[in-house]
C-alpha positions in Angstrom: -18.1 13.2 -17.9 -17.9 14.9 -14.5 -15.9 18.0 -13.9 -14.0 16.4 -11.1 -10.8 14.5 -11.8 -8.7 12.1 -9.8 -4.9 12.7 -10.1 -2.7 9.8 -8.8 1.0 9.1 -8.6 1.8 12.6 -7.2 5.2 13.2 -5.7 5.2 14.0 -2.0 6.5 17.5 -2.8 3.6 18.4 -5.1 1.4 21.2 -3.7 -2.1 22.4 -4.4 -0.5 25.4 -6.3 1.6 23.1 -8.5 -1.4 21.0 -9.4 -3.5 24.0 -10.2 -0.8 25.6 -12.3 -0.5 22.4 -14.4 -4.3 22.0 -15.0 -4.8 25.6 -15.8 -3.0 24.8 -19.1 -6.1 22.8 -20.1 -8.8 25.2 -18.9 -10.3 27.0 -15.9 -9.6 25.3 -12.6 -12.3 25.6 -9.9 -10.2 23.8 -7.2 -7.1 21.7 -6.9 -6.3 19.7 -3.7 -3.5 17.3 -2.8 -4.9 14.9 -0.2 -2.8 15.0 3.0 -2.5 12.3 5.7 -4.0 13.8 8.9 -1.6 12.0 11.2 1.7 12.7 9.4 0.8 15.9 7.5 2.4 14.4 4.4 0.8 14.0 1.0 -0.9 10.7 0.3 0.3 10.8 -3.3 -3.0 11.7 -4.9 -5.4 14.6 -5.3 -8.4 16.0 -7.0 -8.9 18.8 -9.5 -12.3 20.3 -10.4 -12.5 21.9 -13.8 -15.0 24.6 -14.8 -16.6 22.5 -17.6 -16.9 18.9 -18.7 -15.0 19.7 -21.8 -12.1 21.2 -19.8 -12.0 18.0 -17.8 -11.9 15.8 -20.9 -9.1 18.0 -22.4 -7.1 17.8 -19.1 -7.5 14.0 -18.9 -6.3 13.5 -22.5 -3.5 16.1 -22.1 -2.1 15.1 -18.7 -2.8 11.4 -18.2 0.6 9.6 -18.3 2.7 12.8 -18.3 5.3 13.8 -15.7 4.9 16.2 -12.8 7.6 16.8 -10.2 9.5 13.8 -11.5 6.6 11.3 -11.3 4.3 9.9 -14.0 0.7 10.9 -13.1 -2.6 9.2 -13.7 -5.6 11.4 -14.5 -9.1 10.1 -14.8 -12.7 11.0 -13.8 -13.2 10.9 -10.1 -15.6 8.3 -8.8 -18.1 9.0 -6.1 -16.9 8.3 -2.6 -18.3 5.0 -1.3 -20.0 5.2 2.1 -18.0 3.9 4.9 -19.3 1.1 7.1 -20.0 2.3 10.6 -18.3 0.4 13.3 -19.3 0.2 17.0 -16.7 0.0 19.6 
């Protein structure tokens, strides 16, 4: 398993700090980022957390998947590699 986790179903009020504080309960967090919409500056409702070790990532997934954070049930699973975007010509 990768050390990077996808976290979905986040409340719009969830911050990077809130996400990091939660996942620190499962192990050492390298980074925690809530993805923001660049046009509105509002959360897109998902984020990524990178754990220090694969075992920490496994523990965090089993501990937090389906739990509640900021009043919302979150989904936690291994992050997939980003698919390359098709280039468009105008």
